[in-house]
C-alpha positions as CSV (number, residue, x, y, z in Angstrom):
1,M,69.3,52.7,81.8
2,T,68.5,56.4,81.8
3,E,71.3,58.5,80.2
4,A,72.8,61.2,82.4
5,K,71.6,64.7,81.6
6,V,73.3,68.1,81.4
7,D,71.4,71.3,82.3
8,I,72.6,74.4,80.3
9,V,71.7,77.7,82.0
10,L,71.1,80.3,79.2
11,P,71.9,84.0,79.5
12,D,68.2,84.7,80.1
13,G,67.9,82.1,82.9
14,R,66.1,79.4,80.9
15,I,67.5,75.9,81.1
16,V,68.2,73.6,78.1
17,R,68.8,70.0,78.7
18,T,71.1,67.8,76.7
19,N,73.1,64.5,77.0
20,T,76.5,63.7,78.4
21,G,79.3,62.0,76.5
22,R,80.3,65.0,74.4
23,S,82.9,67.8,74.7
24,L,81.9,71.3,76.0
25,L,82.7,72.6,72.5
26,E,80.1,70.2,70.9
27,I,77.5,71.1,73.5
28,S,78.2,74.8,73.1
29,R,77.2,74.6,69.4
30,E,73.7,73.6,70.4
31,V,73.1,76.9,72.3
32,E,75.5,79.4,70.6
33,K,72.6,81.2,68.9
34,Y,71.5,82.4,72.4
35,Y,74.8,84.3,72.9
36,P,75.6,87.6,71.3
37,T,79.4,86.9,71.0
38,P,81.4,83.6,70.6
39,I,81.4,81.2,73.5
40,V,84.9,80.7,74.8
41,A,84.6,78.9,78.1
42,A,82.1,77.4,80.6
43,I,81.4,77.1,84.3
44,V,80.7,73.4,85.0
45,N,79.4,72.7,88.4
46,D,81.0,75.9,89.7
47,N,84.3,75.3,88.1
48,L,85.8,77.3,85.2
49,K,86.6,75.1,82.2
50,D,87.8,75.7,78.6
51,L,85.8,74.0,75.9
52,T,88.0,70.9,75.5
53,P,86.8,68.5,78.3
54,V,84.2,65.8,77.7
55,V,81.2,66.0,80.0
56,T,80.7,62.5,81.5
57,E,78.5,63.2,84.5
58,P,75.3,65.0,85.2
59,S,76.2,68.7,85.3
60,V,75.0,72.3,85.3
61,I,76.7,74.4,82.7
62,S,76.8,78.1,82.2
63,F,78.7,79.1,79.0
64,L,80.8,82.3,78.9
65,D,81.1,84.5,75.9
66,L,83.1,87.7,75.4
67,G,80.7,89.8,77.4
68,T,81.8,88.1,80.7
69,K,84.9,88.9,82.8
70,E,86.5,85.5,82.4
71,G,85.5,85.2,78.7
72,A,87.2,88.6,78.1
73,R,90.3,87.4,79.8
74,I,90.5,84.3,77.7
75,Y,90.0,86.3,74.5
76,Q,92.7,88.8,75.5
77,R,95.1,85.9,76.4
78,S,94.4,84.2,73.1
79,L,95.1,87.4,71.2
80,T,98.4,87.6,73.0
81,F,99.1,84.0,71.9
82,L,98.2,84.9,68.3
83,L,100.6,88.0,68.4
84,I,103.4,85.8,69.6
85,Y,102.8,83.3,66.8
86,A,102.7,86.1,64.2
87,A,105.9,87.6,65.5
88,Q,107.6,84.1,65.4
89,Q,106.5,83.8,61.7
90,L,107.7,87.2,60.6
91,F,110.7,87.6,62.9
92,P,112.0,84.2,63.8
93,A,114.8,85.4,66.1
94,A,112.7,88.0,67.9
95,Q,111.4,87.7,71.5
96,V,108.0,89.1,72.6
97,A,107.5,90.7,76.0
98,V,103.9,91.5,77.2
99,E,104.6,94.4,79.6
100,H,101.5,96.1,81.0
101,S,98.1,97.5,80.3
102,L,97.9,100.8,78.4
103,G,95.2,102.7,76.6
104,K,92.6,99.9,77.1
105,G,95.0,97.4,75.6
106,L,98.3,95.6,76.3
107,Y,101.7,97.3,75.7
108,C,104.1,94.8,74.3
109,E,107.7,95.0,73.1
110,I,109.3,92.8,70.4
111,Y,113.1,92.6,70.8
112,K,114.6,92.3,67.3
113,D,117.4,93.6,65.1
114,P,116.7,96.0,63.6
115,P,114.3,97.5,66.2
116,L,110.5,97.4,65.7
117,T,109.1,100.0,63.3
118,A,105.6,101.1,62.4
119,A,105.8,99.1,59.2
120,D,106.7,96.0,61.2
121,V,103.5,96.6,63.4
122,S,101.4,96.8,60.2
123,A,102.9,93.6,58.9
124,L,102.2,91.9,62.3
125,E,98.6,92.9,62.2
126,A,98.2,91.7,58.6
127,K,99.8,88.4,59.6
128,M,97.4,88.0,62.6
129,R,94.4,88.7,60.4
130,E,95.6,86.1,57.9
131,V,95.8,83.5,60.6
132,V,92.4,84.4,61.9
133,K,91.0,84.0,58.4
134,Q,92.6,80.6,58.1
135,D,90.7,79.5,61.3
136,L,93.6,77.3,62.5
137,P,93.1,75.1,65.5
138,I,94.7,76.0,68.8
139,R,95.4,72.7,70.5
140,K,95.7,72.0,74.2
141,K,97.7,69.2,75.6
142,K,99.6,68.1,78.7
143,I,103.2,67.1,78.4
144,P,105.9,66.0,80.8
145,L,107.7,68.7,82.6
146,A,111.0,67.7,81.2
147,E,109.6,68.0,77.7
148,A,108.1,71.4,78.4
149,L,111.5,72.7,79.7
150,A,113.2,71.4,76.6
151,I,110.7,73.2,74.3
152,F,111.0,76.4,76.3
153,A,114.8,76.3,76.2
154,R,114.8,75.6,72.4
155,E,112.4,78.6,71.8
156,G,114.7,80.9,73.9
157,F,112.0,81.2,76.6
158,T,114.6,81.3,79.4
159,D,112.2,83.1,81.7
160,K,109.8,80.1,81.5
161,V,112.6,77.7,82.2
162,A,113.5,79.6,85.3
163,L,109.9,79.6,86.4
164,Y,108.9,76.0,85.6
165,K,112.1,74.3,86.9
166,R,110.6,74.6,90.4
167,R,107.2,73.2,89.4
168,Q,106.0,70.4,91.7
169,E,103.6,68.9,89.2
170,K,105.2,66.5,86.7
171,E,103.1,67.8,83.7
172,V,102.6,71.1,82.1
173,T,99.6,72.3,80.1
174,V,100.7,73.9,76.8
175,Y,98.9,75.2,73.7
176,T,100.2,74.8,70.1
177,L,99.5,76.9,67.0
178,G,101.5,75.8,64.0
179,T,105.1,75.8,65.1
180,L,104.5,77.6,68.4
181,T,104.2,75.7,71.7
182,D,103.7,77.9,74.8
183,S,102.0,78.2,78.1
184,L,100.2,81.4,79.1
185,H,99.0,80.3,82.5
186,G,95.3,80.2,81.5
187,Y,92.8,78.9,79.0
188,L,92.8,79.9,75.3
189,V,90.1,79.7,72.6
190,T,90.0,76.6,70.4
191,R,90.4,78.2,67.0
192,T,92.0,81.4,65.6
193,G,88.8,82.2,63.7
194,I,87.2,83.4,67.0
195,L,89.7,86.2,67.3
196,Q,88.1,88.6,64.9
197,R,88.2,91.9,66.8
198,F,91.6,93.4,67.6
199,A,94.0,96.1,66.4
200,L,97.6,97.0,66.8
201,H,98.9,100.5,67.5
202,Y,102.6,101.4,67.2
203,Q,103.8,102.9,70.4
204,A,107.6,103.2,70.2
205,P,109.6,101.3,71.1
206,G,106.8,98.7,71.2
207,L,103.1,98.3,70.3
208,V,99.7,98.2,72.0
209,L,97.5,95.2,71.3
210,R,93.9,96.5,71.4
211,F,90.7,94.5,71.9
212,P,87.1,94.9,73.0
213,T,86.1,95.0,76.7
214,E,83.5,92.8,78.4
215,K,81.3,95.9,78.7
216,D,81.3,96.3,74.9
217,P,82.5,93.1,73.3
218,F,81.6,94.4,69.8
219,T,83.8,97.5,69.7
220,I,87.5,98.2,70.1
221,P,87.7,101.4,72.3
222,P,89.3,104.4,70.7
223,Y,93.0,104.6,71.5
224,V,93.8,107.4,74.0
225,E,97.3,108.6,74.4
226,Q,98.5,108.3,78.1
227,P,102.0,109.8,78.0
228,K,102.3,110.2,81.8
229,L,101.2,106.7,82.5
230,F,103.5,105.4,79.8
231,E,106.4,107.3,81.3
232,I,105.8,105.8,84.8
233,F,105.7,102.3,83.4
234,R,109.1,103.1,81.6
235,E,110.5,104.3,85.0
236,S,109.3,101.0,86.5
237,E,111.1,99.1,83.8
238,K,114.3,101.0,84.7
239,W,113.8,100.0,88.4
240,A,113.4,96.4,87.4
241,E,116.7,96.6,85.5
242,I,118.4,98.1,88.6
243,L,117.0,95.2,90.7
244,G,117.8,92.7,88.0
245,I,114.3,91.3,88.1
246,D,111.7,91.3,85.3
247,T,109.9,88.0,85.8
248,V,108.9,85.8,88.7
249,G,111.5,83.1,87.8
250,R,114.3,85.6,88.2
251,L,112.8,86.8,91.5
252,N,112.6,83.3,92.8
253,D,116.2,82.6,91.9
254,L,117.4,85.6,93.9
255,I,115.2,84.7,96.9
256,E,116.6,81.2,96.9
257,E,120.1,82.7,96.7
258,K,119.3,84.5,100.0
259,Q,119.2,87.9,98.3
260,G,115.6,88.7,99.4
261,P,116.7,91.3,102.1
262,D,118.8,93.2,99.5
263,I,115.9,93.2,97.1
264,I,113.6,94.7,99.7
265,R,116.1,97.3,100.8
266,V,116.9,98.5,97.2
267,N,113.3,98.5,96.1
268,E,112.3,100.5,99.2
269,A,115.2,102.9,98.6
270,L,113.9,103.5,95.0
271,H,110.5,104.3,96.5
272,E,112.0,106.7,99.0
273,K,114.1,108.4,96.4
274,K,111.1,109.0,94.2
275,I,109.1,110.4,97.1
276,A,112.0,112.7,98.0
277,Q,112.1,113.9,94.4
278,I,108.4,114.7,94.5
279,A,108.9,116.6,97.7
280,D,111.7,118.6,96.1
281,I,109.5,119.5,93.2
282,I,106.8,120.8,95.6
283,T,109.5,122.7,97.6
284,A,110.8,124.4,94.5
285,R,107.3,125.8,94.0
286,R,106.5,126.4,97.6
287,D,105.5,130.0,97.0
288,E,102.9,128.9,94.5
289,I,101.5,125.5,95.6
290,R,98.9,125.7,98.3
291,I,97.1,122.3,98.0
292,I,98.7,118.9,97.5
293,L,96.2,116.4,96.2
294,I,96.8,112.7,96.2
295,A,94.5,110.3,94.4
296,G,94.5,106.7,93.2
297,P,92.4,103.5,93.2
298,S,91.7,101.2,96.1
299,S,94.7,99.6,97.8
300,S,97.3,101.8,96.1
301,G,98.9,102.7,99.5
302,K,97.7,106.3,99.4
303,T,97.7,106.7,103.2
304,T,101.3,105.5,103.7
305,F,102.4,107.5,100.6
306,A,100.9,110.7,102.0
307,Q,102.7,110.1,105.3
308,R,106.0,109.5,103.7
309,L,105.6,112.5,101.5
310,R,104.8,114.6,104.5
311,T,108.0,113.4,106.2
312,Q,110.1,114.4,103.1
313,L,108.4,117.8,103.1
314,L,109.2,118.2,106.8
315,V,112.9,117.5,105.9
316,N,112.6,120.4,103.4
317,G,111.1,122.8,106.0
318,I,107.5,122.5,104.8
319,R,104.8,121.4,107.2
320,P,101.7,120.4,105.2
321,Y,98.3,120.4,107.1
322,P,96.1,117.3,106.3
323,I,92.5,117.9,105.6
324,S,89.9,115.1,105.4
325,L,87.3,115.1,102.6
326,D,85.1,112.8,104.6
327,D,84.2,115.7,107.0
328,Y,82.6,117.5,104.1
329,F,80.1,114.8,103.2
330,L,76.5,116.1,102.8
331,D,74.0,114.9,105.4
332,R,73.0,111.4,104.5
333,E,69.5,112.4,103.3
334,H,71.1,114.6,100.6
335,T,73.6,112.0,99.5
336,P,73.1,110.8,95.9
337,L,72.1,107.1,95.4
338,D,73.8,104.4,93.5
339,E,72.3,101.8,91.2
340,S,71.2,99.8,94.2
341,N,69.4,102.8,95.7
342,Q,72.0,103.0,98.5
343,P,73.9,106.2,99.5
344,D,76.9,106.6,97.1
345,F,79.6,108.1,99.2
346,E,82.1,107.7,96.3
347,H,80.1,110.1,94.1
348,I,81.6,113.6,94.0
349,E,78.1,115.0,94.6
350,A,78.2,113.3,98.0
351,I,80.6,116.2,99.0
352,D,79.4,119.7,99.9
353,L,81.5,121.2,97.2
354,E,80.4,124.7,97.9
355,L,81.3,124.6,101.6
356,F,84.6,122.8,100.9
357,N,85.8,125.3,98.4
358,E,84.7,128.2,100.6
359,H,86.8,126.8,103.5
360,L,89.8,126.1,101.2
361,L,89.8,129.7,100.0
362,R,89.6,131.1,103.6
363,L,92.3,128.7,104.8
364,I,94.7,129.7,102.0
365,A,93.9,133.4,102.8
366,G,95.2,132.7,106.3
367,E,91.8,132.9,108.0
368,A,90.7,130.8,111.0
369,V,88.1,128.2,109.8
370,E,86.0,125.8,111.9
371,I,86.3,122.5,110.2
372,P,83.3,120.2,110.5
373,T,83.3,116.5,111.5
374,F,81.1,114.0,109.8
375,N,79.3,111.7,112.2
376,F,78.9,108.4,110.4
377,L,76.6,107.0,113.1
378,T,74.0,109.8,112.7
379,G,74.9,110.5,109.0
380,R,75.2,114.2,109.7
381,R,77.8,116.9,109.7
382,E,78.7,118.4,113.2
383,Y,80.8,121.3,114.4
384,R,82.9,120.5,117.5
385,G,85.1,123.5,117.8
386,H,87.8,122.2,115.5
387,V,89.4,125.5,114.3
388,V,92.2,125.5,111.8
389,Q,94.4,128.4,110.8
390,L,97.4,127.9,108.5
391,A,100.8,129.5,108.9
392,P,102.0,131.7,106.1
393,G,103.0,129.5,103.1
394,Q,101.7,126.3,104.8
395,P,100.1,124.1,102.2
396,L,97.1,121.7,102.6
397,I,97.5,118.1,101.8
398,L,94.4,116.0,100.8
399,E,94.2,112.3,100.0
400,G,91.1,110.9,98.3
401,I,89.6,109.4,95.2
402,H,88.5,112.8,93.8
403,G,91.8,114.5,94.1
404,L,92.4,114.7,90.3
405,N,88.9,116.1,89.6
406,E,88.9,119.8,89.0
407,R,85.4,120.1,90.3
408,L,86.5,119.2,93.8
409,T,88.7,122.3,94.1
410,A,87.1,124.4,91.4
411,A,87.6,127.7,93.3
412,I,91.4,127.2,93.5
413,P,93.5,128.2,90.5
414,R,95.1,125.2,88.9
415,K,98.7,126.6,89.3
416,Q,98.2,126.5,93.1
417,K,97.5,122.8,93.1
418,Y,99.9,119.9,92.8
419,K,98.2,116.6,91.8
420,I,99.7,113.2,92.4
421,Y,98.3,110.0,91.0
422,I,99.4,106.8,92.8
423,S,98.7,103.2,91.8
424,A,100.2,99.8,92.2
425,L,101.3,99.2,88.6
426,T,102.6,95.7,88.5
427,A,106.3,95.7,88.8
428,V,107.0,92.1,87.8
429,N,105.3,89.6,85.4
430,V,104.9,85.8,85.6
431,D,107.0,85.5,82.5
432,R,107.5,87.5,79.3
433,H,104.3,86.3,77.8
434,T,102.1,86.5,80.9
435,R,101.5,89.7,82.9
436,I,100.1,90.0,86.4
437,H,97.0,92.2,86.2
438,T,97.4,95.4,88.2
439,T,93.9,94.9,89.5
440,D,94.9,91.5,90.9
441,T,97.8,92.9,92.8
442,R,95.6,95.5,94.4
443,L,92.9,92.9,95.1
444,L,95.4,90.7,96.9
445,R,96.5,93.7,99.0
446,R,92.9,94.5,99.9
447,I,92.1,90.8,100.8
448,V,95.0,90.8,103.2
449,R,94.3,94.2,104.7
450,D,90.5,93.6,105.0
451,H,91.3,90.4,106.9
452,Q,94.0,91.9,109.1
453,F,92.2,95.1,110.1
454,R,88.5,95.0,109.2
455,G,87.4,91.4,110.0
456,L,86.4,90.6,106.5
457,D,87.1,87.3,104.8
458,A,88.4,86.9,101.3
459,L,85.0,86.0,99.9
460,E,83.5,89.3,101.1
461,T,86.4,91.3,99.7
462,I,86.1,89.6,96.3
463,R,82.3,90.1,96.4
464,R,82.7,93.9,96.9
465,W,85.5,94.3,94.4
466,P,83.3,94.8,91.3
467,S,81.6,97.8,93.0
468,V,85.0,99.2,94.0
469,R,86.2,98.8,90.4
470,R,83.1,100.6,89.0
471,G,83.8,103.6,91.3
472,E,87.4,103.6,90.2
473,E,86.4,103.7,86.5
474,R,84.0,106.5,87.1
475,N,86.1,108.7,89.5
476,I,89.8,108.0,88.9
477,F,91.0,106.2,85.7
478,S,89.6,108.7,83.2
479,L,91.4,111.5,85.0
480,Q,94.9,109.9,85.4
481,E,96.6,112.2,82.9
482,E,95.3,115.2,84.9
483,A,98.1,114.4,87.5
484,D,101.2,116.5,87.7
485,I,103.2,113.4,88.5
486,M,102.6,109.7,89.0
487,F,103.9,107.3,91.6
488,N,104.0,103.5,91.2
489,S,103.5,102.0,94.6
490,S,104.1,98.4,93.5
491,L,107.0,96.6,94.9
492,V,108.8,93.9,92.9
493,Y,109.0,91.6,95.9
494,E,105.5,92.2,97.4
495,L,103.6,89.1,96.0
496,A,106.3,86.9,97.4
497,V,105.5,88.4,100.8
498,L,101.8,88.6,100.4
499,K,101.7,84.9,99.4
500,K,101.7,83.5,102.9
501,F,99.1,86.0,104.0
502,A,96.7,85.5,101.1
503,E,96.9,81.8,100.3
504,P,95.2,80.6,103.5
505,L,92.4,83.1,103.1
506,L,91.8,82.2,99.4
507,L,91.8,78.5,100.2
508,K,88.8,78.9,102.5
509,I,86.6,79.9,99.6
510,A,84.4,76.8,98.7
511,P,83.8,75.8,95.1
512,T,80.1,76.7,95.5
513,E,80.9,80.3,96.4
514,P,80.6,83.0,93.7
515,G,84.2,84.1,94.4
516,Y,85.7,80.7,93.8
517,I,86.9,81.3,90.2
518,D,88.7,84.5,91.2
519,A,90.2,82.7,94.2
520,R,91.5,79.9,92.0
521,R,93.0,82.4,89.6
522,L,94.8,84.3,92.3
523,L,96.0,81.1,93.9
524,L,97.4,79.9,90.5
525,F,99.7,82.8,90.1
526,L,100.7,83.0,93.8
527,S,101.8,79.4,93.4
528,A,104.5,80.6,91.0
529,F,106.3,82.6,93.8
530,V,108.8,81.5,96.3
531,S,107.7,82.9,99.6
532,L,109.7,85.8,101.1
533,D,109.6,86.5,104.9
534,A,108.0,89.8,105.9
535,G,110.5,90.4,108.7
536,E,112.8,92.4,106.5
537,V,110.0,94.8,105.2
538,P,110.6,98.2,106.9
539,S,107.9,99.7,109.1
540,N,107.4,102.7,106.8
541,S,106.9,100.5,103.7
542,I,103.7,100.9,101.7
543,L,103.3,97.1,102.0
544,R,102.9,97.5,105.8
545,E,99.7,99.3,105.2
546,F,98.3,95.9,104.2
547,I,100.2,93.3,106.2
548,G,100.4,95.3,109.4
549,D,103.0,96.9,111.8
550,S,103.2,100.2,110.0
551,C,104.9,103.0,111.9
552,F,102.4,105.5,110.6
553,F,99.1,104.2,111.9
554,R,97.7,101.4,114.0
555,E,94.5,99.9,112.6
556,P,92.0,98.7,115.2
């Protein structure tokens, strides 16, 4: 009888054939020399797997190292597990909370008495390196739900107990390292020796766990202070305290206690209060500020935020005039090209910067200016008699990806500009050890919006997402700290609402499709939420920009 074969697709496209009957870890050792960094997972017949399963059937395997998106996620998650273990060893009574991304790393807090110090962080890093050098096994196993709940309760992981007590499956996948047993809602590496590259940075009152990126898996990026971003995260933590919600388990409890409408109203009121505060700051400088610039990554809710800010400014007696950057695109033949040789409309050089700045100066000076209109069908700028003249002291308001870039408005003195950065910075985590990626929240928003208003399925949105992310990295994230103020558009309750919109769309993605792995990941963490009806979401909510029925605009 012929033994079943396994085809391994190497990074250069070549195929190596081997036999079944062995674990993915064993098979990976045959080809690890072809990978520049350690192999941490595999795609087996279109399904993401860690390295523990035994391959028993004919299969096509692509191994993932640290230079892949999923490989990098597994590495980062495993480092988090290592940090939790080291903290348990050094500070047995402490609790670790993984909060959010910061400075190309993860900001974490360790609740202990006395509070965390720089010396404690140095000791933690030393302990982690000691465990890496020992190359200890990280073991995966499935245990009964009741046993998992008992372990979590014993370890003081009350957040996990609240989350898992609703679990339908009767088993839980956990990982163990020494005395630590935990679940981080995703795969981990098999041994601590793989976790060679990391660093800890003391960021009072917590620390930042730093690691390489998939783009450069050999190097830990330099740490860049981001005080404004850090402050907006701290503000979001205060909002979470007001709402009494920091994890999904707690949110679920309150929803099941019929407190969902109150959560929505209080969270929306916090948003409105912050927008009103921003309007008051602008009003206090009304004699100086002539342009209000709003920038942020995709699906941050910029359009709704701009409308709500305009409303608050109207309350203060200021009537900002909106101006569209799209109307200043260069004619298509002059548009710079992207890496695929296609017009790159997200490049700042796609804008006629000279004309735009000339018009800004004239408008601010009180002159009448004929504003162009860009015809996307012909790819050319047209003049249709749209003449604008501002009233004395009337500011311009502009929303777009380049708002933080000084090149966009180079002719205008900095003191005459007020820059606002807006992003959906995750307001709630799955549990204290497992954060929800900000990019995943925005991707879910976009999947729902693209389906509702643009006729795109989830697969197409996921397919386009890497290109969107590249544009954000180039045009927005490096300029975050240029903002005068930041606004977190995330809502603590939104994923409970988005769940019923997103799940059916994600379930349509077949295992053979390239977006299947992303779809499964998104479905996994959506499954942790108890659904919340959208009926209580007010019509001016930022969430309405994605689920529909916004009072500010009607998408076709």
